[in-house]
C-alpha positions in Angstrom: -93.0 -39.8 -36.3 -96.5 -40.2 -37.8 -97.6 -43.1 -40.0 -97.3 -41.0 -43.2 -93.7 -40.0 -42.4 -92.8 -43.6 -41.5 -94.2 -44.8 -44.8 -92.4 -42.1 -46.8 -89.1 -42.9 -45.0 -89.5 -46.6 -45.7 -90.3 -46.0 -49.4 -87.0 -44.1 -49.8 -84.9 -46.7 -48.1 -82.6 -48.7 -50.4 -83.6 -52.3 -50.6 -80.3 -53.7 -49.3 -79.6 -51.2 -46.6 -79.7 -53.6 -43.6 -77.4 -56.3 -44.8 -77.7 -58.7 -41.8 -81.5 -58.9 -42.4 -81.5 -59.2 -46.2 -78.4 -61.5 -46.4 -80.4 -64.7 -45.7 -82.8 -63.8 -48.5 -79.9 -63.0 -50.9 -78.4 -66.4 -50.1 -81.6 -68.1 -50.8 -82.1 -66.2 -54.1 -78.5 -67.0 -55.1 -78.9 -70.7 -54.4 -82.2 -71.0 -56.3 -81.0 -68.9 -59.2 -78.0 -71.3 -59.6 -80.5 -73.6 -61.3 -80.9 -70.9 -64.0 -77.1 -70.6 -64.2 -77.1 -74.3 -65.1 -79.7 -73.6 -67.7 -77.4 -70.9 -69.1 -74.6 -73.4 -69.3 -76.8 -75.7 -71.5 -77.7 -72.8 -73.8 -74.1 -71.5 -74.1 -72.6 -75.0 -74.7 -73.7 -75.2 -78.3 -72.1 -72.0 -79.4 -68.6 -73.3 -78.8 -69.2 -77.1 -79.3 -71.2 -77.1 -82.5 -68.4 -75.5 -84.6 -66.0 -78.2 -83.3 -68.4 -81.1 -83.9 -69.2 -80.0 -87.5 -65.5 -80.0 -88.6 -64.9 -83.1 -90.7 -61.3 -83.5 -89.6 -62.0 -83.6 -85.9 -60.7 -86.6 -84.0 -63.9 -88.5 -83.2 -67.5 -87.4 -83.4 -68.6 -85.6 -86.6 -72.2 -84.2 -87.0 -73.9 -83.6 -90.2 -75.6 -80.2 -90.6 -79.1 -81.6 -89.8 -77.7 -83.5 -86.7 -76.1 -80.3 -85.5 -79.4 -78.4 -85.9 -81.2 -81.0 -83.8 -78.5 -81.2 -81.2 -78.7 -77.4 -80.8 -82.5 -77.2 -80.8 -83.1 -80.2 -78.5 -82.9 -78.4 -75.2 -85.8 -75.9 -75.8 -87.9 -78.8 -77.2 -87.2 -81.0 -74.2 -87.6 -78.0 -71.8 -91.3 -77.8 -72.8 -91.9 -81.2 -71.3 -89.6 -80.5 -68.3 -91.7 -77.4 -67.4 -94.8 -79.5 -67.3 -93.3 -82.6 -65.5 -91.8 -80.5 -62.7 -95.2 -79.3 -61.5 -96.0 -82.4 -59.5 -92.8 -82.8 -57.5 -92.6 -79.1 -56.8 -96.1 -79.1 -55.2 -95.7 -82.5 -53.5 -92.1 -82.4 -52.2 -91.5 -78.7 -52.0 -89.5 -76.1 -53.9 -86.2 -76.6 -52.0 -86.0 -80.4 -52.4 -87.0 -80.1 -56.1 -84.3 -77.6 -56.9 -81.7 -79.7 -55.0 -82.8 -82.8 -56.9 -82.7 -81.4 -60.4 -78.9 -80.9 -60.0 -78.5 -84.6 -60.5 -79.8 -84.8 -64.1 -77.8 -81.8 -65.0 -74.6 -83.5 -63.8 -75.4 -86.8 -65.4 -76.4 -85.2 -68.7 -73.2 -83.2 -69.0 -71.0 -86.1 -68.0 -72.7 -88.4 -70.6 -72.1 -85.8 -73.3 -68.4 -85.7 -72.3 -68.2 -89.5 -72.2 -69.6 -89.7 -75.7 -66.3 -88.3 -77.0 -64.3 -91.3 -75.6 -66.6 -94.0 -76.8 -67.5 -92.3 -80.1 -71.2 -92.4 -79.6 -73.5 -89.8 -81.1 -76.5 -91.4 -79.4 -74.9 -90.9 -76.0 -74.3 -87.2 -76.9 -78.0 -86.8 -77.7 -79.1 -88.6 -74.6 -77.0 -86.2 -72.4 -78.4 -83.2 -74.4 -82.0 -84.4 -73.8 -81.4 -84.8 -70.1 -80.0 -81.3 -69.7 -82.7 -79.9 -71.9 -85.4 -81.3 -69.7 -83.8 -79.6 -66.7 -84.0 -76.2 -68.4 -87.7 -76.4 -68.2 -87.6 -77.9 -64.8 -85.5 -75.0 -63.5 -87.6 -72.1 -64.5 -90.7 -72.3 -62.3 -89.2 -73.7 -59.1 -86.4 -71.1 -59.0 -88.7 -68.2 -59.7 -91.4 -69.3 -57.2 -88.8 -70.1 -54.5 -87.2 -66.6 -54.8 -90.6 -65.0 -54.7 -91.9 -66.9 -51.7 -88.7 -66.4 -49.7 -88.3 -62.6 -50.4 -89.9 -59.8 -48.3 -91.8 -57.2 -50.3 -89.1 -54.6 -50.1 -86.4 -56.8 -51.8 -88.6 -59.1 -53.9 -88.2 -57.0 -57.1 -84.4 -56.9 -56.8 -84.0 -60.5 -55.9 -86.5 -61.5 -58.6 -84.0 -60.3 -61.2 -81.4 -62.8 -60.0 -82.8 -65.6 -62.2 -82.4 -63.7 -65.5 -79.0 -62.5 -64.4 -77.8 -65.9 -63.5 -78.8 -67.5 -66.8 -76.7 -64.8 -68.5 -73.8 -65.7 -66.2 -74.2 -69.3 -67.1 -74.1 -68.5 -70.9 -71.0 -66.4 -70.3 -69.2 -69.2 -68.4 -69.9 -71.6 -71.2 -68.5 -69.1 -73.8 -65.3 -68.6 -71.8 -64.6 -72.2 -71.1 -65.5 -73.2 -74.6 -63.0 -70.7 -76.0 -60.1 -72.3 -74.2 -60.8 -76.1 -74.1 -62.3 -78.7 -76.4 -66.0 -79.4 -76.3 -65.7 -82.7 -74.3 -63.5 -81.2 -71.6 -66.0 -78.4 -71.4 -68.8 -80.9 -70.7 -67.0 -82.2 -67.6 -66.0 -78.7 -66.3 -69.4 -77.1 -66.6 -71.1 -80.4 -65.6 -69.5 -80.0 -62.1 -71.1 -76.6 -61.5 -74.6 -78.1 -60.7 -73.1 -79.7 -57.7 -73.2 -76.2 -56.1 -77.0 -76.1 -56.7 -77.6 -79.5 -54.9 -75.4 -78.7 -51.9 -76.5 -75.1 -51.3 -80.2 -75.9 -51.7 -80.0 -78.6 -49.0 -78.7 -75.9 -46.7 -81.5 -73.4 -47.4 -84.9 -73.3 -45.7 -88.2 -74.3 -47.5 -90.5 -71.5 -48.4 -93.0 -70.6 -45.6 -96.1 -70.6 -47.9 -95.4 -74.1 -49.1 -94.8 -75.3 -45.5 -98.1 -73.7 -44.4 -99.9 -75.3 -47.3 -98.8 -78.6 -45.9 -100.0 -77.7 -42.4 -96.5 -77.4 -41.1 -97.2 -74.2 -39.2 -94.3 -74.5 -36.7 -91.7 -75.2 -39.5 -93.2 -72.3 -41.5 -92.7 -69.9 -38.7 -89.1 -71.1 -38.1 -88.3 -70.7 -41.8 -89.8 -67.2 -41.8 -87.7 -66.2 -38.8 -84.6 -67.6 -40.5 -85.3 -65.6 -43.6 -86.2 -62.3 -41.9 -83.7 -62.1 -39.1 -83.6 -62.8 -35.4 -85.0 -59.6 -34.2 -87.7 -59.0 -36.8 -91.3 -59.1 -35.9 -92.8 -61.6 -38.3 -96.3 -62.0 -36.8 -98.1 -59.7 -39.2 -96.4 -61.3 -42.2 -97.0 -64.8 -40.8 -100.7 -64.1 -40.4 -100.8 -62.7 -44.0 -99.3 -65.9 -45.3 -101.7 -67.9 -43.3 -104.7 -65.9 -44.6 -103.5 -66.1 -48.2 -103.0 -69.8 -47.9 -106.6 -70.2 -46.7 -107.9 -68.0 -49.5 -106.3 -70.2 -52.2 -108.2 -73.3 -51.1 -110.5 -73.1 -54.1 -111.5 -75.2 -57.1 -109.0 -73.7 -59.5 -108.7 -75.6 -62.8 -107.5 -75.2 -66.4 -111.1 -75.2 -67.6 -111.9 -72.1 -65.5 -108.9 -70.3 -67.2 -110.6 -70.8 -70.6 -113.9 -69.4 -69.4 -112.6 -66.4 -67.3 -111.8 -63.2 -69.1 -109.7 -61.9 -66.1 -107.5 -65.0 -66.5 -107.3 -65.2 -70.3 -106.4 -61.5 -70.8 -103.2 -61.6 -68.8 -102.3 -65.0 -70.1 -102.6 -63.9 -73.7 -100.6 -60.7 -73.0 -97.7 -62.7 -71.4 -97.8 -65.3 -74.2 -97.6 -62.4 -76.8 -94.6 -60.9 -74.9 -92.9 -64.3 -74.8 -93.5 -64.7 -78.6 -92.0 -61.2 -79.3 -89.1 -62.0 -77.0 -88.2 -65.0 -79.1 -89.1 -63.6 -82.5 -86.3 -61.1 -82.1 -84.0 -64.0 -82.8 -82.2 -63.7 -79.4 -82.0 -67.5 -78.8 -80.6 -68.2 -82.3 -78.0 -65.5 -81.7 -77.0 -67.0 -78.4 -77.0 -70.6 -79.5 -75.1 -69.9 -82.7 -73.2 -66.9 -81.6 -69.7 -68.1 -82.8 -71.1 -69.0 -86.2 -73.2 -65.8 -86.4 -70.0 -63.6 -86.1 -68.2 -65.7 -88.7 -71.0 -65.7 -91.2 -71.7 -62.0 -90.6 -68.2 -61.1 -91.7 -66.8 -60.0 -88.3 -63.0 -59.5 -88.3 -62.7 -60.4 -84.6 -62.2 -63.9 -83.3 -65.6 -65.5 -83.2 -65.1 -66.9 -79.6 -63.8 -63.6 -78.3 -66.8 -61.9 -79.9 -69.1 -64.3 -78.2 -67.5 -63.6 -74.8 -67.9 -59.9 -75.3 -71.6 -60.4 -76.1 -71.9 -62.6 -72.9 -70.3 -59.9 -70.7 -72.6 -57.2 -72.1 -75.7 -59.4 -71.4 -74.6 -60.1 -67.8 -73.9 -56.4 -67.1 -77.1 -55.0 -68.5 -79.4 -57.8 -67.3 -78.1 -57.1 -63.8 -78.8 -53.4 -64.2 -82.3 -53.9 -65.7 -84.0 -54.2 -62.3 -83.0 -50.6 -61.5 -84.3 -49.3 -64.8 -87.6 -51.2 -64.5 -88.4 -49.6 -61.1 -87.4 -46.2 -62.4 -89.0 -45.9 -65.8 -91.8 -48.5 -65.8 -92.5 -51.6 -67.9 -94.0 -50.1 -71.0 -91.3 -47.5 -71.6 -88.5 -50.0 -71.2 -90.2 -52.5 -73.6 -90.9 -49.9 -76.2 -87.4 -48.4 -76.1 -86.0 -52.0 -76.1 -88.0 -52.9 -79.1 -87.0 -49.9 -81.1 -83.3 -50.2 -80.4 -83.4 -54.0 -81.2 -85.1 -53.2 -84.5 -82.4 -50.5 -85.3 -79.6 -52.9 -84.3 -80.9 -55.8 -86.3 -81.7 -53.6 -89.2 -78.2 -52.3 -89.3 -76.8 -55.8 -89.1 -79.1 -56.8 -92.0 -78.0 -53.9 -94.1 -74.3 -54.5 -93.5 -74.6 -58.2 -94.5 -76.5 -57.2 -97.6 -73.9 -54.6 -98.6 -71.1 -57.0 -97.8 -72.5 -59.7 -100.0 -73.2 -57.3 -102.9 -69.7 -55.8 -102.6 -68.1 -59.2 -102.7 -70.0 -60.1 -105.8 -68.9 -56.8 -107.3 -65.3 -57.5 -106.2 -65.3 -60.8 -108.1 -66.2 -58.8 -111.2 -63.5 -56.3 -110.5 -60.9 -59.0 -110.1 -61.8 -60.3 -113.6 -61.1 -56.9 -115.0 -58.0 -56.2 -113.0 -59.5 -53.1 -111.3 -58.7 -52.3 -107.6 -61.6 -52.5 -105.1 -62.2 -51.5 -101.5 -61.6 -54.2 -98.9 -64.8 -54.4 -96.9 -63.2 -56.7 -94.4 -61.8 -53.5 -92.7 -65.4 -52.9 -91.6 -65.7 -56.2 -89.8 -66.2 -54.5 -86.5 -69.7 -53.4 -87.5 -71.4 -56.8 -86.9 -70.0 -56.8 -83.4 -71.2 -53.2 -82.8 -74.7 -54.1 -84.0 -74.9 -57.3 -81.9 -73.6 -55.5 -78.8 -76.2 -52.7 -79.2 -78.9 -55.4 -79.8 -77.9 -57.3 -76.7 -78.0 -54.1 -74.6 -81.4 -53.3 -75.9 -82.7 -56.8 -75.3 -81.2 -57.1 -71.8 -82.8 -53.9 -70.5 -86.3 -54.7 -71.9 -87.5 -57.8 -73.5 -84.9 -59.9 -71.7 -85.9 -59.0 -68.2 -89.4 -57.5 -68.3 -91.6 -60.3 -69.6 -90.9 -62.7 -66.7 -91.5 -59.8 -64.3 -94.8 -59.0 -65.9 -95.8 -62.7 -65.8 -95.3 -62.6 -62.0 -97.4 -59.4 -61.7 -100.4 -59.9 -63.9 -101.4 -63.5 -62.8 -103.7 -63.8 -59.8 -101.9 -65.5 -57.0 -104.0 -68.6 -56.8 -103.5 -69.2 -60.6 -99.9 -68.1 -60.9 -98.6 -71.7 -61.0 -101.0 -72.9 -63.7 -100.8 -69.8 -65.8 -97.0 -69.6 -65.4 -96.7 -73.2 -66.6 -98.7 -72.4 -69.8 -96.8 -69.2 -70.5 -93.4 -70.9 -69.8 -94.2 -73.9 -72.1 -95.3 -71.5 -74.8 -92.1 -69.5 -74.5 -90.0 -72.7 -74.8 -92.0 -73.8 -77.8 -91.2 -70.5 -79.5 -87.5 -70.9 -78.5 -87.4 -74.3 -80.2 -89.0 -73.0 -83.4 -86.5 -70.1 -83.7 -83.5 -72.3 -83.0 -84.7 -75.0 -85.3 -85.6 -72.7 -88.2 -82.6 -70.3 -88.1 -80.1 -72.5 -90.1 -82.7 -73.4 -92.7 -83.9 -69.8 -93.1 -80.3 -68.5 -93.3 -79.5 -71.0 -96.1 -82.6 -70.3 -98.1 -83.3 -66.6 -97.5 -79.8 -65.4 -96.5 -78.7 -63.9 -93.2 -79.6 -60.4 -94.3 -83.2 -61.3 -94.9 -83.4 -63.3 -91.6 -82.2 -60.4 -89.5 -84.5 -58.1 -91.4 -87.5 -60.4 -90.4 -86.3 -60.3 -86.7 -86.1 -56.5 -86.9 -89.7 -56.3 -88.3 -91.0 -58.4 -85.4 -89.3 -56.1 -82.9 -91.2 -53.2 -84.4 -94.5 -55.1 -84.2 -93.7 -55.8 -80.5 -93.4 -52.0 -79.9 -96.9 -51.5 -81.3 -98.3 -54.3 -79.2 -96.9 -52.9 -76.0 -98.1 -49.4 -76.9 -101.7 -50.5 -77.6 -102.3 -53.5 -75.4 -100.0 -53.7 -72.4 -101.1 -51.8 -69.3 -98.5 -50.2 -67.0 -98.1 -52.2 -63.8 -95.4 -50.1 -62.1 -96.4 -48.9 -58.7 -99.7 -50.8 -58.7 -100.8 -53.3 -56.1 -101.9 -56.8 -57.1 -105.5 -55.8 -56.5 -105.2 -52.8 -58.8 -103.6 -55.0 -61.5 -106.3 -57.6 -61.2 -109.0 -54.9 -61.6 -107.4 -53.8 -64.8 -108.2 -57.2 -66.3 -111.7 -57.3 -64.8 -111.2 -59.7 -61.9 -114.5 -60.1 -59.9 -114.7 -58.6 -56.4 -112.6 -60.3 -53.9 -114.2 -62.3 -51.0 -114.0 -61.5 -47.4 -110.9 -63.6 -46.8 -109.0 -61.9 -49.6 -110.0 -58.5 -48.2 -108.7 -59.5 -44.8 -105.4 -60.6 -46.4 -105.1 -57.2 -48.2 -105.6 -55.3 -44.9 -103.0 -57.4 -43.2 -100.7 -56.8 -46.2 -101.2 -53.1 -45.9 -100.6 -53.0 -42.2 -97.3 -54.9 -42.7 -95.6 -51.7 -43.8 -96.3 -50.3 -40.3 -94.9 -53.3 -38.4 -91.8 -52.6 -36.4 -88.6 -54.6 -36.0 -88.1 -55.7 -32.4 -84.4 -54.9 -32.2 -82.6 -54.5 -28.9 -81.4 -51.1 -30.1 -83.9 -48.4 -29.0 -83.1 -46.2 -32.0 -84.5 -48.7 -34.5 -87.8 -47.1 -35.4 -88.6 -48.6 -38.8 -88.2 -51.9 -40.6 -85.0 -51.4 -42.7 -85.6 -54.4 -44.9 
């Protein structure tokens, strides 16, 4: 079989065909993504807990409206600082140990929140919420970088979707538990799940690139063998990692980012995508989902509606990786934006008609005339939010993080990723903080109309400013943004990377002709 036939056969292979060889990578991705599941627990907690805490006849803690807003918006605000503070331990002590360690603040934070019920302390509740909020930001970069650095090229795209899928699973778990138990019991139950993160990460290997950057060449080779399988020839990949590590020994700095067009362009594009992601109102809907259904006039139980939304998000976020590879980034984002605008526009129109009809019904009651009961259409808000969640999950929920990993040059990915993540979390805080006040002053119909308008603006931005990155190499993507010519070391690394596709797996079975990973 000639080289072209081998390459074509390898391209058509499904990513998870050889289970024994990809299983270690799946285990690593699952363990690291558990940090994002914990972040999802923090996000989903407020949907069930806040309605209980704002009822005046509850047994202990009672929150005023302003306190409830701050308790809800505290995690994204604290996450901004968490994403910045985690950079040093991640580089100094490694990705694996960092991920294992952040499980402790998660556990302590949730347990403090549960304990606040028994000692009737609002301060303790906020302290626990701040601790878990910091860990949301601390989870994002280490989990994404760990999965990327542990995955082989063939499965990196699929495993890279684990983080967004797991955060959806965490939100769903919080919805389900919050629907059947009181908020303080929920704190102890979901606060025990981060234990899984700490235990499993201690059993996982460190990433080979980080080990090599610390001059632990032997340990890096052992870790790569463990990740790729016993009979896999890792020499070409190992040399590529070695060469790439050498090429990154430069004087990168934040000052250079501001003065380099090939760095600022992808940074501004990813920041714009993060802004449009949050300006759709997704975080407000997730954080206040139970209240959203009640205020929108849904006839279904608010907690059941939240669970349905959570299930939809998990399913379609998991499927998004297949759609991205098939249709491309631009198409998915534009389709996603249009469908989100239609869904939010429909929800806005329903609420407007509902409110107008109720005012008219009050007039009809005074005259004794019969009127149509609009509550029979209470299923419409659920339908609109389900279609919105589907549209968001296949596009703006999954694609922006993927693009962030593609358009940033490798040597600047950590710095640019920190800036982009912090900006995204700042937008999240603003949306969550302003949603209650905007709803009270403008009305829900107007708020959802604004979110729908931003979704349409996002479509125009993607159409005119976002280049397609599907099927392009990192070098080709960098050339789109005008990166200067690569040096000799980088060229050597690219040649090794290209030859990796032709490397064979040394398997005792003589019929194994191609690398099935």
